C-alpha positions as CSV (number, residue, x, y, z in Angstrom):
1,X,99.6,103.1,131.4
2,X,97.4,101.7,134.2
3,X,100.1,102.5,136.8
4,X,100.2,106.1,135.6
5,X,96.4,106.4,135.9
6,X,96.5,105.0,139.4
7,X,99.2,107.5,140.5
8,X,97.1,110.4,139.0
9,X,94.1,109.2,141.0
10,X,96.2,109.1,144.2
11,X,97.4,112.7,143.6
12,X,93.8,113.8,142.9
13,X,92.7,112.3,146.2
14,X,95.6,114.0,148.0
15,X,94.6,117.3,146.5
16,X,91.0,116.9,147.7
17,X,92.3,116.0,151.2
18,X,94.4,119.2,151.3
19,X,91.4,121.2,150.2
20,X,89.5,120.0,153.2
21,X,92.4,120.8,155.6
22,X,92.6,123.8,157.8
23,X,94.5,127.0,156.8
24,X,97.1,126.7,159.7
25,X,97.9,123.1,158.7
26,X,98.5,124.0,155.1
27,X,100.7,126.9,156.1
28,X,102.8,124.6,158.3
29,X,103.2,122.0,155.6
30,X,104.2,124.7,153.0
31,X,106.9,125.9,155.4
32,X,108.1,122.4,156.3
33,X,108.5,121.1,152.7
34,X,110.7,123.9,151.4
35,X,113.0,123.4,154.4
36,X,113.5,119.7,153.4
37,X,114.2,120.7,149.7
38,X,116.7,123.3,150.9
39,X,118.7,120.6,152.8
40,X,118.6,118.3,149.7
41,X,119.9,121.1,147.5
42,X,122.7,122.0,150.0
43,X,123.8,118.3,150.2
44,X,123.7,118.0,146.4
45,X,121.4,115.0,146.5
46,X,120.6,113.8,143.0
47,X,116.8,113.9,142.6
48,X,115.0,110.8,141.4
49,X,113.8,110.9,137.8
50,X,110.1,111.9,137.7
51,X,107.6,109.4,136.3
52,X,104.8,110.3,133.8
53,X,102.2,110.7,136.6
54,X,104.4,113.2,138.5
55,X,105.0,115.2,135.3
56,X,101.3,115.4,134.5
57,X,100.5,116.4,138.1
58,X,103.0,119.3,138.0
59,X,101.7,120.5,134.7
60,X,98.1,120.5,136.0
61,X,99.0,122.3,139.2
62,X,101.0,124.9,137.3
63,X,97.6,126.2,136.0
64,X,96.6,127.1,139.6
65,X,99.7,128.7,141.1
66,X,102.7,130.9,140.2
67,X,104.9,127.9,139.5
68,X,108.0,129.8,138.4
69,X,108.8,130.9,142.0
70,X,108.2,127.4,143.5
71,X,110.2,125.1,141.1
72,X,113.1,123.5,142.9
73,X,113.3,119.9,141.6
74,X,113.2,120.8,137.9
75,X,114.0,123.8,135.8
76,X,111.2,126.0,134.4
77,X,112.2,125.1,130.8
78,X,111.6,121.4,131.7
79,X,108.1,122.1,132.9
80,X,107.4,124.1,129.7
81,X,108.7,121.2,127.6
82,X,106.4,118.8,129.4
83,X,103.5,121.0,128.7
84,X,104.3,121.1,125.0
85,X,104.7,117.4,124.8
86,X,101.4,116.9,126.5
87,X,99.7,119.2,124.0
88,X,101.3,117.3,121.2
89,X,99.9,114.0,122.5
90,X,96.5,115.6,123.0
91,X,96.4,117.0,119.5
92,X,97.6,113.7,118.0
93,X,94.8,111.9,119.8
94,X,92.3,114.5,118.7
95,X,93.4,114.5,115.0
96,X,93.6,110.7,114.6
97,X,91.9,109.3,111.5
98,X,90.2,105.9,111.2
99,X,92.0,105.0,108.0
100,X,90.7,102.8,105.2
101,X,88.2,100.0,106.0
102,X,89.7,96.6,106.3
103,X,89.1,94.0,103.6
104,X,86.5,91.3,104.3
105,X,87.6,88.5,106.7
106,X,87.2,85.7,104.1
107,X,89.6,87.5,101.8
108,X,92.1,88.0,104.7
109,X,91.9,84.3,105.3
110,X,92.4,83.5,101.6
111,X,95.5,85.7,101.4
112,X,97.0,84.1,104.5
113,X,96.2,80.6,103.1
114,X,97.8,81.4,99.7
115,X,100.9,82.8,101.4
116,X,101.2,79.7,103.7
117,X,100.6,77.2,100.9
118,X,103.1,78.9,98.5
119,X,106.2,79.8,100.5
120,X,108.0,81.4,97.6
121,X,105.2,83.7,96.6
122,X,105.5,87.5,97.3
123,X,102.8,90.1,97.6
124,X,102.8,90.9,93.9
125,X,102.4,87.3,92.9
126,X,99.4,86.9,95.2
127,X,97.9,90.2,94.1
128,X,98.3,89.0,90.5
129,X,96.6,85.7,91.3
130,X,93.6,87.5,92.9
131,X,93.3,89.9,89.9
132,X,93.7,87.5,87.0
133,X,92.1,84.3,88.4
134,X,89.5,85.6,90.8
135,X,88.8,89.1,89.5
136,X,89.6,90.8,92.8
137,X,91.6,94.0,92.4
138,X,93.7,94.6,95.5
139,X,97.0,96.4,96.0
140,X,100.2,94.4,96.7
141,X,100.8,96.6,99.7
142,X,97.5,95.6,101.1
143,X,98.3,91.9,100.4
144,X,101.5,92.3,102.3
145,X,99.6,93.4,105.4
146,X,97.8,90.1,105.7
147,X,100.5,87.7,104.6
148,X,101.9,87.5,108.1
149,X,105.5,86.6,107.1
150,X,108.6,88.7,106.1
151,X,109.3,89.3,102.4
152,X,112.5,89.5,100.5
153,X,113.3,92.7,98.7
154,X,113.6,92.7,94.9
155,X,116.9,93.7,93.4
156,X,117.0,96.8,91.2
157,X,118.4,96.8,87.7
158,X,122.0,98.1,87.5
159,X,122.4,99.0,83.8
160,X,119.9,101.6,82.6
161,X,121.3,101.8,79.0
162,X,121.2,98.1,78.3
163,X,117.9,97.7,80.1
164,X,116.4,100.5,77.9
165,X,117.6,98.7,74.7
166,X,116.2,95.4,75.7
167,X,112.8,96.9,76.7
168,X,112.5,98.6,73.3
169,X,113.1,95.3,71.5
170,X,111.6,93.0,74.1
171,X,109.1,91.2,71.7
172,X,111.9,90.7,69.1
173,X,114.5,89.3,71.5
174,X,115.2,85.8,72.8
175,X,117.4,85.3,75.9
176,X,119.0,81.9,76.6
177,X,121.3,80.4,79.2
178,X,122.3,77.1,80.9
179,X,122.1,76.2,84.6
180,X,123.0,73.1,86.5
181,X,120.6,70.8,88.5
182,X,122.0,68.1,90.8
183,X,120.3,64.7,91.0
184,X,120.0,62.4,94.1
185,X,123.1,60.6,93.0
186,X,125.1,63.9,92.7
187,X,125.1,63.8,88.9
188,X,125.1,67.1,87.1
189,X,122.4,67.8,84.6
190,X,122.5,70.9,82.4
191,X,119.3,72.7,81.7
192,X,118.8,75.1,78.7
193,X,116.2,77.8,78.9
194,X,115.1,80.1,76.1
195,X,112.8,82.9,77.0
196,X,110.9,85.5,74.9
197,X,111.6,88.7,76.8
198,X,108.5,90.6,75.6
199,X,106.0,88.0,76.9
200,X,108.2,86.3,79.5
201,X,107.2,83.0,77.8
202,X,109.6,80.0,77.9
203,X,109.6,79.1,74.2
204,X,112.0,76.2,74.6
205,X,113.8,74.1,77.2
206,X,115.8,70.9,77.3
207,X,118.2,69.0,79.5
208,X,121.4,67.0,78.9
209,X,124.3,65.6,80.9
210,X,126.8,66.6,78.2
211,X,126.2,70.0,76.7
212,X,128.1,70.6,73.5
213,X,128.0,73.2,70.7
214,X,126.4,70.7,68.3
215,X,123.7,69.8,70.9
216,X,123.0,73.6,71.4
217,X,122.8,74.2,67.7
218,X,120.3,71.4,67.3
219,X,118.1,72.9,70.1
220,X,117.8,76.2,68.1
221,X,117.0,74.3,64.9
222,X,114.2,72.4,66.7
223,X,112.1,75.5,67.4
224,X,113.3,78.3,65.1
225,X,112.4,78.2,61.4
226,X,113.4,81.8,60.4
227,X,109.9,82.9,60.0
228,X,109.4,84.1,63.6
229,X,109.4,87.9,64.4
230,X,112.6,87.6,66.4
231,X,115.6,89.7,65.5
232,X,118.0,89.3,68.5
233,X,119.4,86.4,70.6
234,X,121.2,87.2,73.9
235,X,123.6,84.7,75.3
236,X,126.9,84.7,77.2
237,X,130.4,83.7,76.0
238,X,130.3,80.1,77.2
239,X,132.0,77.5,74.9
240,X,128.7,75.9,74.1
241,X,127.7,79.0,72.2
242,X,130.5,78.5,69.7
243,X,130.9,80.5,66.4
244,X,129.2,77.6,64.6
245,X,126.1,78.2,66.8
246,X,126.2,81.9,66.0
247,X,126.5,81.2,62.3
248,X,123.3,79.0,62.4
249,X,121.5,81.8,64.2
250,X,122.6,84.4,61.7
251,X,121.4,82.1,58.9
252,X,117.9,82.4,60.5
253,X,118.1,86.3,60.2
254,X,118.9,86.6,63.9
255,X,121.5,89.0,65.3
256,X,123.6,87.6,68.1
257,X,124.2,89.8,71.2
258,X,127.0,88.4,73.4
259,X,127.0,89.7,76.9
260,X,130.3,91.1,78.3
261,X,132.6,88.7,80.2
262,X,131.6,88.2,83.9
263,X,128.5,90.5,83.5
264,X,125.5,88.2,84.2
265,X,123.2,91.3,84.7
266,X,123.5,91.9,80.9
267,X,121.3,88.8,80.5
268,X,119.2,89.8,83.5
269,X,115.9,88.5,82.2
270,X,117.2,84.9,81.7
271,X,119.2,85.1,85.0
272,X,116.0,86.0,86.8
273,X,114.2,83.2,85.1
274,X,116.9,80.7,86.3
275,X,116.6,82.2,89.8
276,X,112.8,81.7,89.7
277,X,113.2,78.1,88.5
278,X,115.5,77.4,91.5
279,X,113.5,79.2,94.2
280,X,110.0,78.0,93.1
281,X,110.9,74.5,91.9
282,X,114.4,72.9,92.1
283,X,115.2,74.2,95.6
284,X,112.3,72.2,97.0
285,X,112.7,68.8,95.2
286,X,115.5,66.2,94.7
287,X,115.4,64.9,91.2
288,X,116.2,61.1,91.2
289,X,117.5,61.1,87.7
290,X,117.3,62.8,84.3
291,X,113.9,61.4,83.6
292,X,112.5,62.6,86.9
293,X,114.0,66.1,86.4
294,X,112.4,66.3,82.9
295,X,109.0,65.4,84.4
296,X,109.4,68.1,87.1
297,X,110.5,70.8,84.7
298,X,107.8,69.9,82.2
299,X,105.1,70.6,84.9
300,X,106.8,73.7,86.2
301,X,107.3,75.3,82.7
302,X,103.7,74.8,81.9
303,X,102.7,76.4,85.2
304,X,105.1,79.3,84.5
305,X,103.7,80.0,81.1
306,X,100.0,79.5,81.8
307,X,99.4,79.8,85.5
308,X,102.0,82.0,87.2
309,X,101.3,85.8,87.1
310,X,104.3,87.9,86.1
311,X,104.6,91.3,87.8
312,X,106.4,92.7,84.8
313,X,103.3,92.0,82.6
314,X,101.0,94.1,84.7
315,X,100.6,91.4,86.3
316,X,99.7,89.0,83.5
317,X,100.3,85.6,82.1
318,X,102.7,84.8,79.2
319,X,100.0,82.5,77.7
320,X,96.7,83.8,79.0
321,X,93.7,81.5,78.7
322,X,90.5,82.9,77.2
323,X,88.5,82.5,80.4
324,X,85.8,85.0,81.5
325,X,86.4,86.1,85.1
326,X,83.2,87.2,86.8
327,X,83.4,90.8,88.0
328,X,83.3,91.0,91.8
329,X,81.6,93.7,93.9
330,X,84.3,95.4,95.8
331,X,86.4,92.8,97.6
332,X,83.6,90.2,97.6
333,X,83.6,87.1,95.4
334,X,81.1,87.0,92.6
335,X,77.8,85.6,93.6
336,X,77.3,81.9,92.9
337,X,81.0,81.2,92.7
338,X,83.7,79.7,95.0
339,X,87.5,79.5,94.9
340,X,89.0,76.3,93.5
341,X,92.7,75.5,94.0
342,X,94.7,73.2,91.7
343,X,97.9,71.8,93.3
344,X,101.1,72.1,91.2
345,X,104.2,69.9,91.8
346,X,102.4,68.0,94.6
347,X,101.2,71.1,96.4
348,X,104.3,73.2,96.1
349,X,102.3,75.8,94.2
350,X,98.6,76.2,93.6
351,X,96.6,77.7,90.7
352,X,93.4,79.4,91.8
353,X,90.2,80.0,89.7
354,X,86.6,80.7,90.2
355,X,84.1,77.9,89.6
356,X,80.3,78.1,89.7
357,X,78.6,76.6,92.8
358,X,76.2,73.8,91.9
359,X,72.6,74.7,92.7
């Protein structure tokens, strides 16, 4: 850009010098230059590609002379195209808009700190934290602009019919599944998660090194009495969900919905919960033994139910606390309050809230 401006200044000075020259000298130069161009055309010398400064100069000079009779280096259509491109650039510059005002600097810093301190959080999670904990309403797209790191895309549901059914019965449906965690001594520990789809609340979880149908049936007996509003239970066709387990569930007035073979997306809510447990918890720690794993999951499940905003809830919390969030003014924090952060799992995650500043 600077080089183009310097070349334009040079051409302008050359034009001023020519304007001060005598008529005889200008006539001689005008006769001499076409002779040189004629020899280049006869020898078929390939012309050098013009730079931006030369193009602008030719377009400006075209306003002063009959340029169609003088063009040798380029075709007339090329000069016309350059003129149109220059007008487009000029109109784009003239029609530019300032856009929306930027959010306050302290909020930009807070978003960057939240993204840096919680590596697995996306823009919707941070926007949910700001809305539910701090009372600041801000778009996830605006949050993404200040996170300063790339984000992973969210997969789309693949089965509309099954998804519609589950959504219509979300508050009456439980989804459950097992997944495996590996300890520091390479022992496999199986984790059972049971989620209420409507509220995304983890209603029950437990771990064992030897999952059996009897153990699974006992888990359902421990938190289901038959008086709950649940009507459906979704699980896969693993051997631990034996016919005996299904009979126990039916005795509690629950209808068992088995997913098709090799179709994990049919239990997408629980599969997503398992993926969240891995990405936000188990992928970042090495459980020493079963006792250590139980302690880690106990803290993470409590955080997922009470402190982690879920985008599917609006965003919202599965178990919202009855806390009054002061209403901010625009994107500013409420007067007399500051942001307090509570570390979760040793600082792997943080829960943010507003607290009054001591006078």
